[in-house]
C-alpha positions in Angstrom: 0.0 0.0 0.0 2.8 2.3 0.8 4.5 1.5 -2.4 1.5 2.2 -4.4 1.0 5.5 -2.6 4.6 6.5 -3.2 4.4 5.4 -6.9 1.3 7.7 -7.4 2.9 10.7 -5.7 6.0 10.4 -7.9 3.9 10.1 -11.0 2.0 13.3 -9.9 5.2 15.0 -9.3 6.6 13.9 -12.8 3.2 15.1 -14.4 3.5 18.6 -12.7 6.9 19.0 -13.8 6.1 18.0 -17.4 3.3 20.5 -17.8 5.0 23.4 -15.8 5.8 25.5 -18.8 2.0 25.4 -19.9 0.8 25.7 -16.5 2.6 29.0 -16.0 0.6 30.5 -18.9 -2.6 29.9 -17.4 -4.6 31.9 -15.0 -5.4 30.6 -11.4 -9.1 30.1 -11.7 -11.1 29.0 -8.5 -13.1 25.9 -9.0 -16.4 28.0 -9.2 -15.2 29.6 -12.4 -14.9 26.4 -14.5 -16.5 26.5 -17.9 -20.3 26.6 -17.9 -22.1 26.8 -21.1 -24.4 29.6 -21.5 -28.2 29.4 -22.0 -27.6 31.3 -25.2 -25.5 29.5 -27.6 -24.4 32.7 -29.2 -22.9 34.1 -26.0 -19.4 33.4 -24.5 -19.1 32.9 -20.8 -17.3 35.8 -19.0 -14.2 33.7 -17.8 -13.5 32.3 -21.3 -12.8 33.9 -24.7 -12.9 32.7 -28.2 -9.7 31.3 -29.4 -7.8 33.9 -31.5 -8.1 31.7 -34.5 -11.8 32.6 -34.8 -10.9 36.1 -35.9 -8.3 34.9 -38.4 -11.0 33.1 -40.4 -12.8 36.4 -40.8 -9.7 37.9 -42.1 -9.6 35.2 -44.7 -13.3 35.8 -45.4 -12.6 39.5 -46.1 -9.5 38.9 -48.3 -11.4 36.2 -50.4 -14.2 38.7 -51.0 -11.5 41.2 -52.2 -9.8 38.6 -54.4 -13.1 37.4 -56.0 -14.2 41.0 -56.6 -10.8 41.7 -58.2 -11.1 38.7 -60.4 -14.6 39.4 -61.5 -13.8 43.2 -62.3 -10.7 41.9 -64.0 -8.2 44.3 -65.8 -10.8 46.0 -67.9 -10.6 43.3 -70.6 -13.8 42.5 -72.6 -12.5 39.2 -73.9 -13.9 35.9 -72.4 -12.4 34.8 -69.2 -9.2 32.6 -69.4 -8.8 29.1 -67.7 -6.5 30.7 -65.3 -9.2 33.3 -64.3 -11.7 30.6 -64.0 -9.5 28.4 -61.9 -8.7 31.3 -59.6 -12.4 32.1 -59.2 -13.0 28.4 -58.2 -10.3 28.2 -55.5 -10.9 31.7 -54.1 -14.6 30.7 -53.8 -13.6 27.3 -52.0 -11.6 29.3 -49.7 -14.3 31.8 -48.9 -16.8 28.9 -48.3 -14.6 27.2 -45.9 -13.8 30.5 -44.1 -17.5 31.4 -43.8 -18.4 27.9 -42.3 -15.6 27.7 -39.9 -15.6 31.4 -38.9 -19.3 31.6 -38.0 -19.2 28.1 -36.5 -16.9 29.5 -33.8 -19.8 32.1 -32.9 -22.2 29.2 -32.2 -21.5 26.8 -29.2 -22.8 23.5 -30.7 -21.0 24.0 -34.0 -17.9 25.3 -32.2 -17.6 22.1 -30.1 -18.4 20.0 -33.2 -15.6 21.3 -35.2 -12.9 21.4 -32.6 -13.5 18.0 -30.7 -11.8 14.8 -31.8 -13.7 12.8 -34.4 -13.6 9.2 -35.9 -10.2 9.4 -37.6 -8.7 10.1 -34.1 -8.7 6.3 -33.6 -6.6 5.8 -36.7 -2.9 6.8 -37.3 -4.0 9.9 -39.4 -6.0 11.0 -36.3 -3.0 11.4 -34.2 -2.0 14.3 -36.7 -5.3 15.6 -37.9 -7.7 15.1 -34.8 -10.5 17.6 -35.4 -12.6 18.9 -38.3 -11.2 22.4 -37.9 -7.7 20.9 -38.6 -8.8 19.1 -41.6 -10.7 22.1 -43.0 -7.5 24.4 -42.3 -5.4 22.0 -44.3 -7.9 22.1 -47.3 -8.1 25.9 -46.9 -4.3 26.0 -46.9 -4.0 24.1 -50.0 -6.7 26.0 -51.7 -5.0 29.3 -51.1 -1.6 27.9 -52.2 -3.1 26.8 -55.5 -4.8 30.3 -55.8 -1.5 32.0 -55.1 0.3 29.9 -57.8 -2.4 30.8 -60.3 -2.6 34.5 -59.5 1.2 35.1 -59.3 2.0 33.4 -62.5 3.3 36.1 -64.9 1.9 34.4 -68.1 -1.5 34.4 -66.5 -1.4 38.3 -66.5 -3.7 38.6 -63.4 -1.8 40.0 -60.5 1.6 40.5 -62.0 2.8 41.3 -65.6 5.5 39.1 -67.5 8.1 41.6 -66.3 7.1 40.8 -62.5 5.4 44.1 -62.0 2.3 44.4 -59.9 -0.7 44.7 -62.3 -3.7 44.4 -59.9 -2.8 45.6 -56.5 -6.0 44.4 -54.6 -5.7 40.9 -56.1 -1.9 40.8 -55.4 -2.1 41.9 -51.7 -5.3 40.0 -50.8 -3.9 36.8 -52.0 -0.8 37.1 -50.1 -2.6 38.2 -46.9 -4.8 35.1 -47.3 -1.9 32.7 -47.7 -0.1 34.1 -44.7 -3.2 34.0 -42.5 -3.7 30.3 -43.6 -0.3 29.5 -42.6 -0.6 31.3 -39.2 -3.8 29.2 -38.5 -2.2 26.0 -39.3 0.9 26.9 -37.1 -1.3 27.7 -34.3 -3.2 24.3 -34.6 -0.2 22.1 -34.9 2.3 23.8 -32.4 0.2 24.1 -29.3 1.8 21.2 -27.2 -0.8 21.3 -24.4 -3.8 22.7 -26.1 -6.0 19.5 -25.6 -5.6 19.1 -21.8 -6.0 22.9 -21.4 -9.3 22.8 -23.1 -10.5 19.6 -21.5 -9.8 21.1 -18.1 -11.0 24.6 -18.4 -13.7 24.5 -21.1 -15.3 21.1 -20.9 -14.2 20.1 -24.3 -15.0 23.3 -26.1 -12.0 23.8 -28.1 -13.0 26.9 -29.6 -12.5 28.9 -26.3 -9.5 29.4 -23.9 -9.4 30.8 -20.4 -9.8 34.5 -20.4 -6.4 35.1 -19.0 -4.5 32.6 -21.1 -1.5 33.6 -23.1 0.6 31.1 -25.1 3.8 29.9 -23.5 7.2 31.0 -25.0 7.6 27.5 -26.4 4.3 27.6 -28.4 5.2 31.1 -29.7 8.6 30.1 -30.8 7.4 27.0 -32.6 4.7 29.1 -34.4 7.5 31.6 -35.5 9.6 28.6 -36.7 6.6 27.3 -38.8 5.9 30.7 -40.4 9.6 31.2 -41.1 9.7 27.8 -42.9 7.0 28.9 -45.2 8.3 32.4 -45.8 11.8 31.2 -46.6 10.6 28.6 -49.0 8.2 31.1 -50.6 11.0 33.7 -51.2 13.4 31.2 -52.6 10.9 29.9 -55.1 10.1 33.4 -56.2 13.7 34.3 -56.6 14.4 31.2 -58.5 11.4 31.8 -60.7 12.6 35.3 -61.4 16.0 34.0 -62.1 15.0 31.3 -64.6 12.6 33.7 -66.5 15.6 35.4 -68.3 14.2 38.9 -67.1 17.8 40.1 -66.2 20.3 40.5 -68.9 23.1 41.1 -66.7 25.1 38.2 -65.1 25.6 40.5 -61.9 21.8 40.7 -61.1 21.3 37.0 -61.8 24.0 36.2 -59.4 22.6 38.4 -56.6 19.1 36.8 -57.2 20.6 33.2 -57.0 22.6 34.2 -53.9 19.5 35.5 -52.3 17.4 32.4 -53.2 20.0 30.1 -51.6 20.1 32.1 -48.5 16.3 31.8 -48.2 16.4 28.1 -48.9 19.1 27.6 -46.1 16.8 29.6 -43.8 13.9 27.2 -44.7 16.0 24.2 -44.1 17.1 25.6 -40.7 13.4 26.1 -39.6 12.5 22.6 -40.8 15.4 21.2 -38.7 14.2 23.0 -35.6 10.6 21.8 -36.0 12.0 18.3 -36.5 14.2 18.4 -33.4 11.2 19.7 -31.3 9.0 16.9 -32.6 11.6 14.3 -31.8 12.2 15.7 -28.2 8.4 16.1 -27.6 7.8 12.6 -28.8 10.6 11.1 -26.5 9.2 13.2 -23.4 5.7 12.0 -24.0 6.8 8.4 -24.3 8.9 8.5 -21.2 6.1 10.3 -19.3 3.5 7.8 -20.6 5.7 4.9 -19.5 6.1 6.2 -16.1 2.7 7.2 -15.5 1.4 3.6 -16.8 3.7 2.0 -14.4 2.5 4.1 -11.4 -1.2 3.7 -12.3 -1.4 0.3 -13.9 -3.9 -0.8 -11.2 -6.1 2.3 -11.5 -7.6 4.6 -14.1 -5.2 7.0 -15.8 -5.8 10.8 -15.2 -7.9 12.5 -17.8 -5.2 15.1 -18.3 -2.6 12.5 -19.2 -5.0 10.7 -21.6 -5.5 13.8 -23.5 -2.0 15.1 -23.4 -0.6 11.7 -25.0 -3.5 11.5 -27.5 -5.4 8.4 -26.2 
């Protein structure tokens, strides 16, 4: 009996140490302030707030409207729409539809819980990576905006830029890039929050669309998000510079050399960001396995704590 008590206390001390970083970012709420759903599904309880991602979907909604309007108005041409214009309209409309559904689902409690809680794929291997409908939708949204950006920024399409890489349609150019970067930030936020699952389960009764009112992301989560965005930015810059270099736009070798050097520097920056993310994934996986093994040995006769089950993805 004494050995069992001692084992449980050791496991609890290890668990508290493992979550110390994320615990420090949470407010100290009394038990009476636990999440309680409001009678009105459109209202948010005072002690919690919407996840900041909810507003980012509205940003995408606005930029998609600007993109579609710019494509519809066009460049003053009276000729029939080209295949590039039709494809750009299709993918921008797809992004708009996803942003509307997810953005307004965050404002209605049943839909918010539905899109943020784990679903059937969570029991499969894929579910360990994409464990909610919001994550699946965000990936589709990111792919759609990437394809849209590739179509719109193609010089031969003559939509946002000219064959000489000059901005032709400013609203279309800037709204597309804002959409892409906003999608990258959303995906980075979804996939770099180490303890988001157990924070949600403890403080919001499974409502993944809200966080405690005083919650601030830890330094670890913020740094990971920055590395994720840096990975995309560096690869985007290097791809653009290599495209410009291969277009034959510059007649002087001096300019071409500078563009190539800039592209390789950006590519190296992207590889460094990818290496940092891979190292973090390896360290986090090792920590979770070690913590899971220790907790399982200590609690093999009793139920495992809910916090641990959620943290390791069971």
